[in-house]
LUMFIBA-720061 format. One record per residue: residue number from 1; x, y, z of N, C-alpha, C in turn. Coordinates in Angstrom, 1 decimal. Each point is the difference from the previous one (the first is absolute). Example, Ala and Ser with C-alpha at 12.3 -4.5 7.8 and 13.67 -1.06 7.14 Angstrom:
% residues 2
> num	nxx	nyy	nzz	caxx	cayy	cazz	cxx	cyy	czz
> 1	13.2	-5.7	7.8	-0.9	1.2	0.0	0.9	1.2	0.0
> 2	-0.4	1.1	-0.7	0.9	1.1	0.0	-0.8	1.1	0.8
This chain:
% residues 247
> num	nxx	nyy	nzz	caxx	cayy	cazz	cxx	cyy	czz
> 1	-31.7	-11.2	5.7	-0.4	-1.1	-0.9	-1.5	-0.3	0.2
> 2	-0.5	0.2	1.2	-1.4	-0.4	0.3	-1.0	1.2	-0.1
> 3	0.5	1.2	0.3	-1.0	1.1	0.0	0.1	0.9	-1.1
> 4	1.2	0.1	-0.7	0.2	0.9	-1.1	0.3	-0.8	-1.3
> 5	-0.9	-0.9	-0.3	0.2	-0.9	-1.1	-0.5	0.5	-1.4
> 6	-0.5	1.2	0.0	-0.5	0.6	-1.3	1.1	0.4	-0.9
> 7	-0.4	0.2	-1.3	1.0	0.4	-1.0	0.4	1.5	0.3
> 8	1.2	0.3	0.3	0.4	1.3	0.4	-0.2	1.1	-1.1
> 9	-0.3	-0.5	-1.2	-0.3	1.0	-1.1	-1.5	0.2	-0.2
> 10	-0.8	-0.6	0.8	-1.5	0.1	-0.2	-0.6	1.0	0.9
> 11	-1.2	0.5	-0.3	-0.6	1.1	0.7	-1.0	-0.4	1.0
> 12	-0.2	-1.4	0.2	-0.9	-0.4	1.1	0.7	0.0	1.3
> 13	-0.8	-0.2	1.1	0.5	0.2	1.4	1.2	-0.8	0.3
> 14	0.0	-1.3	-0.4	1.2	-0.8	0.3	1.2	0.4	-0.8
> 15	-0.3	0.4	-1.2	1.1	0.4	-0.9	0.6	1.3	0.5
> 16	-0.8	1.0	0.5	0.5	1.2	0.5	0.9	-0.2	1.2
> 17	-0.4	-0.9	0.9	0.8	-0.3	1.2	1.4	-0.6	-0.4
> 18	-0.1	-0.9	-1.0	1.3	-0.6	-0.5	0.9	1.0	-0.7
> 19	-0.7	0.9	-0.7	0.7	1.1	-0.7	0.7	0.9	1.0
> 20	-0.6	0.3	1.1	0.6	0.9	1.0	1.2	-0.7	0.6
> 21	-0.1	-1.3	0.2	1.2	-0.7	0.5	1.2	0.0	-0.9
> 22	-0.3	-0.2	-1.3	1.0	0.1	-1.0	0.6	1.4	-0.1
> 23	-0.9	1.0	0.1	0.5	1.4	-0.1	0.9	0.3	1.2
> 24	-0.3	-0.5	1.2	0.8	0.2	1.1	1.4	-0.6	-0.2
> 25	0.1	-1.2	-0.6	1.2	-0.6	-0.3	0.9	0.8	-1.0
> 26	-0.7	0.6	-1.0	0.7	0.9	-0.9	0.6	1.2	0.8
> 27	-0.7	0.5	0.9	0.5	1.1	0.8	1.2	-0.4	0.8
> 28	0.0	-1.2	0.6	1.1	-0.5	0.8	1.3	-0.1	-0.9
> 29	-0.2	-0.5	-1.2	1.1	-0.2	-0.9	0.5	1.4	-0.4
> 30	-0.9	0.9	-0.3	0.4	1.4	-0.4	0.7	0.7	1.1
> 31	-0.3	-0.3	1.2	0.7	0.7	1.2	1.4	-0.6	0.1
> 32	0.2	-1.3	-0.2	1.3	-0.6	0.1	0.9	0.6	-1.1
> 33	-0.5	0.2	-1.2	0.8	0.5	-1.1	-0.1	1.5	-0.3
> 34	-0.8	0.7	0.8	-0.1	1.4	-0.2	-0.5	0.4	-1.4
> 35	-1.0	-0.8	-0.5	-0.4	0.3	-1.3	-1.5	0.3	0.0
> 36	-0.6	0.4	-1.1	-1.4	0.2	-0.2	-0.7	-1.3	0.0
> 37	-1.1	-0.2	0.8	-0.8	-1.3	-0.1	-0.4	-0.4	-1.4
> 38	-0.3	1.0	-0.8	-0.4	-0.3	-1.4	1.1	-0.7	-0.8
> 39	1.3	0.1	0.5	1.1	-0.6	-0.7	0.1	-1.5	0.3
> 40	-0.7	-0.5	1.0	0.2	-1.4	0.4	-1.0	-0.9	-0.8
> 41	0.6	-1.0	-0.7	-0.7	-1.0	-0.7	0.3	-1.4	0.6
> 42	-1.0	-0.7	0.4	0.2	-1.4	0.6	0.2	-0.9	-1.2
> 43	1.0	-0.9	0.2	0.3	-1.1	-0.9	0.1	-1.3	0.7
> 44	0.3	-1.1	-0.7	0.2	-1.3	0.7	1.4	-0.1	0.6
> 45	0.8	0.9	-0.2	1.3	0.0	0.6	1.0	0.9	-0.8
> 46	1.3	-0.1	0.4	1.0	0.9	-0.7	0.2	-0.5	-1.4
> 47	-0.1	-1.3	-0.3	0.1	-0.5	-1.3	-1.0	0.7	-1.0
> 48	-1.2	0.0	0.4	-1.0	0.7	-0.9	0.2	1.5	0.0
> 49	0.4	0.6	1.1	0.3	1.4	0.0	1.1	0.4	-0.9
> 50	1.1	-0.8	0.0	1.1	0.2	-0.9	-0.4	-0.2	-1.5
> 51	-0.8	-1.0	-0.2	-0.5	-0.2	-1.4	-0.9	1.1	-0.5
> 52	-0.8	0.5	0.9	-0.9	1.1	-0.4	0.8	1.3	-0.2
> 53	1.0	0.2	0.8	0.8	1.2	-0.2	0.7	0.0	-1.3
> 54	0.7	-1.0	-0.3	0.9	-0.1	-1.2	-0.9	-0.1	-1.2
> 55	-0.8	-1.0	-0.1	-0.9	-0.2	-1.2	-0.9	1.2	-0.2
> 56	-0.6	0.4	1.2	-1.0	1.1	-0.1	0.6	1.3	-0.6
> 57	1.2	0.2	0.1	0.7	1.2	-0.5	0.6	-0.3	-1.4
> 58	0.8	-1.0	-0.1	0.7	-0.3	-1.3	-0.9	-0.3	-1.1
> 59	-1.2	-0.7	0.3	-0.9	-0.4	-1.1	-1.1	1.0	-0.2
> 60	0.0	1.1	0.7	-1.0	1.0	-0.2	0.3	0.9	-1.1
> 61	-1.0	0.5	-0.7	0.3	1.0	-1.1	0.0	1.4	0.5
> 62	-0.3	0.1	1.3	0.0	1.4	0.6	1.4	0.5	0.4
> 63	1.0	-0.8	0.0	1.3	0.4	0.4	0.9	-0.1	-1.3
> 64	0.9	1.0	-0.1	0.9	0.1	-1.1	1.3	-0.8	0.3
> 65	0.3	-0.9	-0.8	1.3	-0.8	0.2	-0.3	-1.4	0.4
> 66	0.9	-0.9	-0.4	-0.2	-1.4	0.3	1.3	-0.6	0.6
> 67	0.7	0.9	0.7	1.3	-0.5	0.6	-0.1	-0.1	1.5
> 68	0.4	-1.1	0.5	-0.1	-0.3	1.4	1.4	-0.3	0.6
> 69	0.4	0.6	1.1	1.2	-0.3	0.7	-0.2	-0.7	1.3
> 70	0.6	-1.2	0.2	-0.1	-0.7	1.2	1.4	-0.4	0.4
> 71	0.2	-0.5	1.3	1.3	-0.5	0.4	0.0	-1.5	-0.1
> 72	1.2	-0.5	0.0	0.2	-1.5	-0.2	-0.3	-0.7	1.3
> 73	-0.2	0.7	1.1	-0.3	-0.6	1.3	-1.5	0.1	0.4
> 74	-0.8	0.3	-1.0	-1.5	0.1	0.3	-0.5	-1.4	0.3
> 75	-1.2	0.0	0.7	-0.7	-1.3	0.2	-0.4	-0.6	-1.3
> 76	-0.1	-1.3	0.0	-0.4	-0.7	-1.2	-1.2	0.5	-0.7
> 77	-1.0	0.4	0.8	-1.3	0.5	-0.5	0.2	1.4	-0.8
> 78	1.1	0.6	0.2	0.3	1.2	-0.7	0.8	-0.3	-1.3
> 79	1.0	-0.9	0.2	0.9	-0.3	-1.1	-0.8	-0.9	-1.1
> 80	-0.9	-0.8	0.5	-0.8	-0.8	-1.0	-1.0	0.9	-0.7
> 81	-0.5	1.0	0.7	-0.9	1.0	-0.7	0.8	0.8	-1.1
> 82	1.2	0.4	0.4	0.9	0.7	-0.9	0.3	-0.8	-1.3
> 83	0.2	-1.3	0.2	0.3	-0.9	-1.1	-1.3	-0.1	-0.9
> 84	-1.1	-0.1	0.6	-1.3	-0.1	-0.7	-0.2	1.3	-0.8
> 85	0.3	1.1	0.6	-0.2	1.3	-0.7	1.0	0.1	-1.2
> 86	1.2	-0.5	0.2	0.9	0.0	-1.1	-0.5	-0.8	-1.2
> 87	-0.6	-1.2	0.3	-0.6	-0.8	-1.0	-1.1	0.7	-0.7
> 88	-0.6	0.9	0.7	-1.2	0.8	-0.5	0.4	1.2	-0.7
> 89	1.3	0.2	-0.2	0.5	1.2	-0.8	0.5	1.1	0.8
> 90	0.1	-0.1	1.3	0.6	1.1	0.8	1.5	-0.2	0.1
> 91	0.7	1.1	0.2	1.5	-0.1	0.2	0.3	0.0	1.5
> 92	0.9	-0.9	0.4	0.3	-0.2	1.4	1.5	0.2	0.2
> 93	0.4	0.8	1.0	1.4	0.1	0.4	0.1	-0.5	1.5
> 94	0.9	-0.9	0.2	0.2	-0.6	1.3	1.3	0.5	0.6
> 95	-0.1	0.7	1.1	1.2	0.6	0.6	0.6	-0.9	1.0
> 96	1.2	-0.4	0.0	0.6	-0.9	0.9	0.3	0.7	1.4
> 97	0.1	-0.7	1.1	0.3	0.6	1.2	1.5	0.3	0.2
> 98	0.4	0.8	0.9	1.4	0.2	0.3	0.5	-1.1	1.0
> 99	1.3	-0.2	0.2	0.5	-1.0	0.9	-0.7	-0.1	1.4
> 100	-0.5	1.2	0.5	-0.6	0.0	1.3	-1.5	-0.4	-0.1
> 101	-0.5	-0.4	-1.1	-1.3	-0.5	-0.2	-1.0	1.1	-0.2
> 102	0.4	1.2	-0.2	-0.9	1.1	-0.2	0.1	0.5	-1.5
> 103	-1.1	0.6	-0.4	0.0	0.5	-1.4	0.5	1.4	0.0
> 104	0.9	0.3	-0.9	0.5	1.4	-0.1	-1.0	0.9	-0.7
> 105	-0.2	1.2	0.6	-0.8	1.0	-0.6	0.6	0.5	-1.3
> 106	1.3	0.0	-0.1	0.7	0.5	-1.2	-0.3	-1.0	-1.1
> 107	0.0	-1.3	0.3	-0.2	-1.0	-1.0	-1.5	0.1	-0.5
> 108	-0.9	0.2	0.9	-1.4	0.2	-0.4	-0.1	1.2	-0.9
> 109	0.6	1.1	0.4	0.0	1.2	-0.8	0.5	-0.2	-1.4
> 110	1.1	-0.8	-0.1	0.6	-0.2	-1.3	-0.9	-0.9	-0.9
> 111	-0.9	-0.8	0.6	-0.9	-0.8	-0.7	-1.3	0.7	-0.5
> 112	-0.2	1.2	0.5	-1.2	0.7	-0.4	0.1	0.5	-1.5
> 113	-1.2	-0.1	-0.7	0.0	0.5	-1.3	-1.2	0.9	-0.2
> 114	-0.1	0.6	-1.2	-1.1	0.9	-0.3	-1.4	-0.7	0.1
> 115	0.0	-1.4	-0.3	-1.2	-0.7	0.1	-0.2	-0.9	1.2
> 116	0.8	0.3	1.1	-0.2	-0.7	1.2	-1.2	0.5	0.7
> 117	-0.9	-0.9	0.3	-1.3	0.4	0.7	0.0	-0.5	1.4
> 118	0.7	-1.0	0.4	0.0	-0.5	1.4	1.3	-0.6	0.4
> 119	0.3	0.2	1.3	1.2	-0.6	0.6	-0.6	-0.8	1.2
> 120	0.4	-1.3	0.1	-0.5	-0.8	1.1	1.2	-0.6	0.8
> 121	0.2	0.5	1.2	1.1	-0.4	0.9	-0.6	-0.3	1.4
> 122	0.2	-1.1	0.5	-0.5	-0.4	1.4	0.7	0.9	1.1
> 123	-0.6	0.0	1.1	0.6	0.8	1.1	1.0	-0.9	0.8
> 124	-0.5	-1.2	0.4	0.9	-1.0	0.7	0.0	-1.3	-0.8
> 125	1.2	-0.5	-0.3	0.1	-1.2	-0.7	-0.4	-1.2	0.9
> 126	-0.8	-0.9	-0.6	-0.6	-1.1	0.8	1.0	-1.1	0.3
> 127	1.2	0.0	-0.6	1.0	-1.1	0.3	1.2	0.6	0.8
> 128	0.4	1.2	-0.3	1.2	0.5	0.7	-0.3	1.0	1.1
> 129	-1.2	0.6	-0.1	-0.3	1.0	1.0	0.5	1.4	-0.3
> 130	0.7	0.1	-1.1	0.6	1.3	-0.4	-1.0	1.0	-0.3
> 131	0.1	1.2	0.6	-0.9	1.1	-0.1	0.4	0.9	-1.2
> 132	-0.9	0.1	-0.9	0.3	0.7	-1.3	-0.3	1.5	0.2
> 133	0.7	0.9	-0.8	-0.2	1.5	0.2	-1.3	0.5	-0.7
> 134	-1.1	-0.5	0.6	-1.3	0.3	-0.7	-0.3	1.5	0.0
> 135	0.3	0.7	1.1	-0.2	1.5	0.0	0.7	0.7	-1.1
> 136	1.3	-0.3	-0.2	0.8	0.6	-1.0	-0.5	-0.4	-1.4
> 137	-0.5	-1.2	-0.1	-0.5	-0.4	-1.3	-1.4	0.7	-0.4
> 138	-0.8	0.2	1.1	-1.2	0.7	-0.2	0.3	1.4	-0.5
> 139	0.9	0.7	0.6	0.4	1.3	-0.4	0.5	0.1	-1.4
> 140	0.9	-1.0	-0.3	0.5	-0.1	-1.4	-1.1	-0.1	-1.0
> 141	-0.9	-0.9	0.2	-1.1	-0.2	-0.9	-0.9	1.2	-0.1
> 142	-0.3	0.6	1.1	-0.8	1.3	0.0	0.7	1.1	-0.8
> 143	1.3	0.0	0.0	0.7	1.0	-0.7	-0.2	-0.1	-1.6
> 144	-0.2	-1.2	-0.4	-0.2	-0.3	-1.5	-1.5	-0.3	-0.3
> 145	-0.9	0.1	0.9	-1.4	-0.2	-0.2	-0.3	-1.5	-0.3
> 146	0.8	-0.9	0.7	-0.2	-1.4	-0.2	-0.6	-0.6	1.2
> 147	-0.9	-1.0	-0.1	-0.7	-0.6	1.1	1.0	-1.0	0.7
> 148	-0.1	-0.1	1.3	0.8	-0.9	0.8	-0.9	-1.0	0.7
> 149	0.3	-1.3	-0.1	-0.7	-1.0	0.8	1.0	-0.7	0.9
> 150	-0.5	-0.3	1.2	0.8	-0.8	0.9	-0.7	-1.1	0.7
> 151	0.6	-1.1	0.0	-0.6	-1.2	0.7	0.5	0.1	1.5
> 152	-1.0	0.4	0.8	0.3	0.3	1.4	-0.4	-1.1	0.9
> 153	-0.2	-1.2	-0.5	-0.5	-1.1	0.8	0.9	-0.4	1.2
> 154	1.3	0.1	-0.2	0.9	-0.3	1.1	0.4	1.1	0.9
> 155	-0.5	1.2	-0.4	0.3	1.2	0.8	-1.0	0.5	1.0
> 156	-1.3	-0.3	-0.3	-1.1	0.7	0.7	0.1	-0.2	1.5
> 157	0.5	-1.2	0.5	0.0	-0.2	1.4	1.2	0.4	0.7
> 158	1.0	0.5	-0.7	1.3	0.3	0.5	0.5	1.4	-0.2
> 159	-0.5	0.7	-1.0	0.4	1.3	-0.4	-1.2	1.0	0.0
> 160	0.3	1.2	0.4	-1.1	1.0	0.0	-0.1	0.6	-1.5
> 161	-0.8	-0.7	-0.8	-0.2	0.4	-1.4	-1.2	0.9	-0.1
> 162	0.3	1.2	-0.6	-1.0	1.0	-0.2	0.0	0.4	-1.5
> 163	0.2	-0.9	-0.9	0.1	0.3	-1.4	-1.4	0.1	-0.7
> 164	-1.0	-0.6	0.7	-1.3	-0.1	-0.7	-0.6	1.3	-0.4
> 165	0.4	1.1	0.6	-0.6	1.3	-0.3	0.6	0.7	-1.1
> 166	1.1	-0.5	-0.6	0.8	0.7	-1.0	-0.7	-0.1	-1.3
> 167	-0.1	1.0	-0.9	-0.8	0.0	-1.2	0.5	-1.0	-1.1
> 168	1.3	-0.3	0.0	0.4	-0.9	-1.1	0.3	-1.4	0.5
> 169	-0.4	-0.4	1.2	0.4	-1.2	0.6	-1.1	-1.0	0.2
> 170	0.3	-1.3	-0.4	-0.9	-1.1	0.3	0.7	-1.0	1.0
> 171	-0.8	-0.6	0.8	0.6	-0.8	1.1	-0.8	-1.3	0.2
> 172	0.6	-1.1	0.0	-0.6	-1.3	0.2	0.2	-0.6	1.4
> 173	-1.1	-0.6	0.6	0.1	-0.5	1.3	-0.6	-1.4	0.0
> 174	0.4	-0.8	1.0	-0.5	-1.4	0.2	-0.4	-0.1	1.5
> 175	-1.2	-0.4	0.3	-0.5	0.0	1.4	0.8	-0.9	0.9
> 176	0.3	-1.2	-0.5	0.6	-1.0	0.9	1.5	0.4	0.3
> 177	0.6	0.9	-0.7	1.3	0.4	0.3	0.1	0.9	1.3
> 178	-1.1	0.5	0.5	0.0	0.6	1.3	-1.1	-0.5	0.9
> 179	-0.1	-1.3	-0.1	-0.9	-0.8	0.9	-1.5	0.2	-0.2
> 180	-0.3	0.4	-1.2	-1.4	0.1	-0.4	-0.4	-1.3	-0.6
> 181	-1.2	-0.1	-0.5	-0.5	-1.3	-0.6	0.7	-0.3	-1.4
> 182	0.1	-1.3	-0.3	0.5	-0.4	-1.3	-1.1	0.3	-1.0
> 183	0.4	0.3	-1.3	-0.9	0.2	-1.0	-0.6	1.4	-0.2
> 184	0.7	0.9	0.6	-0.5	1.4	-0.1	1.3	0.9	-0.1
> 185	-0.1	1.0	-0.9	1.1	1.0	-0.2	-0.6	1.3	-0.5
> 186	0.8	0.9	-0.4	-0.5	1.3	-0.5	1.0	0.6	-1.0
> 187	-0.5	0.7	-0.9	0.8	0.9	-0.8	-0.4	1.4	0.3
> 188	0.9	0.8	0.4	-0.2	1.4	0.3	0.4	0.9	-1.2
> 189	-1.0	0.6	-0.6	0.3	0.8	-1.2	-0.9	1.2	0.0
> 190	0.5	1.2	-0.3	-0.8	1.2	0.0	-1.2	-0.1	-1.0
> 191	-1.1	0.6	0.4	-1.2	-0.1	-0.8	0.2	0.4	-1.5
> 192	0.8	1.1	-0.2	0.1	0.5	-1.4	0.8	-1.0	-0.8
> 193	0.9	-0.8	0.6	0.7	-1.1	-0.7	-1.0	-1.2	-0.3
> 194	-0.8	-0.3	1.0	-0.9	-1.1	-0.1	-0.9	0.1	-1.2
> 195	-0.4	1.3	-0.3	-1.0	0.2	-1.1	0.6	-0.3	-1.3
> 196	1.4	0.0	-0.1	0.7	-0.2	-1.3	0.4	-1.5	-0.2
> 197	0.0	-0.8	1.1	0.5	-1.3	-0.1	-0.9	-1.0	-0.6
> 198	0.5	-1.1	-0.6	-0.8	-1.0	-0.5	-0.3	-1.1	1.1
> 199	-1.3	-0.3	0.2	-0.3	-1.0	1.0	0.4	-1.4	-0.4
> 200	0.3	-0.8	1.0	0.3	-1.4	-0.3	-1.4	-0.8	0.0
> 201	-0.9	0.5	0.9	-1.3	-0.7	0.1	-1.1	1.0	-0.5
> 202	-0.9	-0.5	-0.8	-1.2	0.8	-0.4	-1.2	-0.6	0.6
> 203	-1.0	0.8	0.4	-1.2	-0.6	0.7	-0.9	1.1	0.5
> 204	-0.3	0.0	1.2	-0.9	0.9	0.6	0.5	1.4	0.3
> 205	1.2	0.3	-0.3	0.5	1.4	0.2	0.4	0.3	1.4
> 206	0.2	-1.0	0.9	0.3	0.4	1.4	1.4	0.6	0.0
> 207	0.3	0.7	1.1	1.2	0.7	0.3	0.4	0.9	-1.2
> 208	-0.9	0.8	-0.4	0.2	1.0	-1.0	0.2	-0.6	-1.4
> 209	-0.4	-1.2	-0.2	0.1	-0.7	-1.3	1.3	-0.6	-0.3
> 210	1.0	0.3	0.8	1.3	-0.5	-0.3	0.2	-1.5	0.5
> 211	-0.7	-0.3	1.0	0.1	-1.4	0.5	-1.4	-0.5	0.4
> 212	-0.7	-0.5	-1.1	-1.4	-0.5	0.2	0.0	-1.3	0.9
> 213	-1.1	-0.2	0.6	-0.2	-1.2	0.8	-0.3	0.4	1.5
> 214	-0.8	-0.9	0.6	-0.4	0.3	1.4	1.2	-0.2	0.9
> 215	0.4	1.0	0.8	1.1	-0.2	0.9	-0.4	-0.9	1.1
> 216	1.0	-0.8	0.6	-0.3	-0.9	1.1	0.0	0.8	1.3
> 217	-1.2	0.2	0.5	-0.1	0.9	1.2	0.8	-0.4	1.2
> 218	0.0	-1.3	0.3	0.7	-0.5	1.2	1.5	0.2	-0.2
> 219	0.5	-0.3	-1.2	1.5	0.2	-0.2	0.3	1.5	0.0
> 220	-0.8	0.8	-0.5	0.2	1.5	0.0	0.1	0.5	1.5
> 221	-1.0	-0.5	0.8	0.0	0.5	1.4	1.3	-0.5	0.7
> 222	0.4	-1.2	-0.2	1.2	-0.5	0.6	1.3	0.7	-0.5
> 223	0.0	0.4	-1.3	1.1	0.7	-0.5	0.1	1.4	0.6
> 224	-1.2	0.7	0.2	0.0	1.3	0.6	0.4	-0.1	1.4
> 225	-0.4	-1.0	0.8	0.4	-0.1	1.4	1.5	-0.2	0.1
> 226	0.6	-0.8	-0.9	1.4	-0.3	0.0	0.7	1.3	-0.3
> 227	-0.5	0.9	-0.9	0.6	1.2	-0.3	0.0	1.0	1.2
> 228	-1.1	0.0	0.7	-0.1	0.8	1.2	1.0	-0.4	1.1
> 229	0.1	-1.3	0.2	1.0	-0.5	1.0	1.4	0.2	-0.5
> 230	0.3	-0.1	-1.3	1.3	0.3	-0.5	0.4	1.5	0.3
> 231	-1.0	0.9	-0.3	0.3	1.4	0.2	0.4	0.3	1.5
> 232	-0.7	-0.7	0.9	0.3	0.2	1.5	1.4	-0.6	0.3
> 233	0.3	-1.1	-0.6	1.3	-0.7	0.3	1.1	0.8	-0.6
> 234	-0.2	0.5	-1.2	1.1	0.9	-0.6	0.2	1.2	0.8
> 235	-1.0	0.6	0.5	0.1	1.2	0.8	0.9	-0.2	1.2
> 236	-0.3	-1.2	0.6	0.8	-0.4	1.2	1.4	-0.2	-0.3
> 237	0.3	-0.7	-1.1	1.4	-0.2	-0.4	0.7	1.3	-0.4
> 238	-0.6	0.8	-0.7	0.6	1.3	-0.5	0.3	0.9	1.2
> 239	-0.9	0.0	1.0	0.3	0.8	1.2	1.1	-0.6	0.8
> 240	0.0	-1.3	0.1	1.1	-0.7	0.8	1.4	0.3	-0.5
> 241	0.1	0.1	-1.3	1.3	0.2	-0.6	0.3	1.5	-0.4
> 242	-1.0	0.9	0.5	0.2	1.4	-0.2	0.0	0.4	-1.4
> 243	-0.8	-0.6	-0.9	-0.1	0.4	-1.4	-1.2	1.0	0.0
> 244	0.2	1.1	-0.6	-1.2	1.0	-0.1	-1.1	-0.6	-0.7
> 245	-1.2	0.2	0.5	-1.2	-0.6	-0.5	-0.7	1.1	-0.9
> 246	-0.4	-0.3	-1.2	-0.6	0.9	-0.8	-1.4	0.4	0.5
> 247	-0.4	1.3	-0.1	-1.3	0.4	0.5	-1.1	-0.6	-0.8
């Protein structure tokens, strides 16, 4: 805050130093998620990341189809966005959970249509803690060429999530859910999908033009540090319970 106070998007000395600090944070998040650093977009939190994922795809002219599938147990910031998209002319299918609190892959498969462009199912429910079959859902969507988004806010500090590198997958994070600063989050989305999405913010073209605005350097650094600590903690937990660690 005292020595790297420059704009991280500027080319002067102070800006370059701040930019390097932000870049290091991106690398730390990318390592946690096993994704390409270019896929990491900083947001103000998971709420903004979820908004950007759903609106950015459903309201873009670059994607064919206006049908969205979500579960009934999604966080309010996903369900409210879905309701907004429905008022905007999109079709929404809401899949109910099974008695065990998990969403059935078969129910999601039955909800898919020729114009389905996105499925959004969280990894861990924020009220019940039920772990959803995200890996199976990713494979299902990939089979039909459909994009998959997951709200991973509740999962990042407790599960070894490596979905960020998959070509059809978007992932939302919130910094304070794994002991990072409040007011910072990220949307992980492959670069080729970014180029087709509609931005929520227009301005200086930062972060590839999909999320304009000066990123908060201090929050980014704290977010990255939390990601690095989380990666070490997860490694210890996985080894302690003899769960194979992905290379």
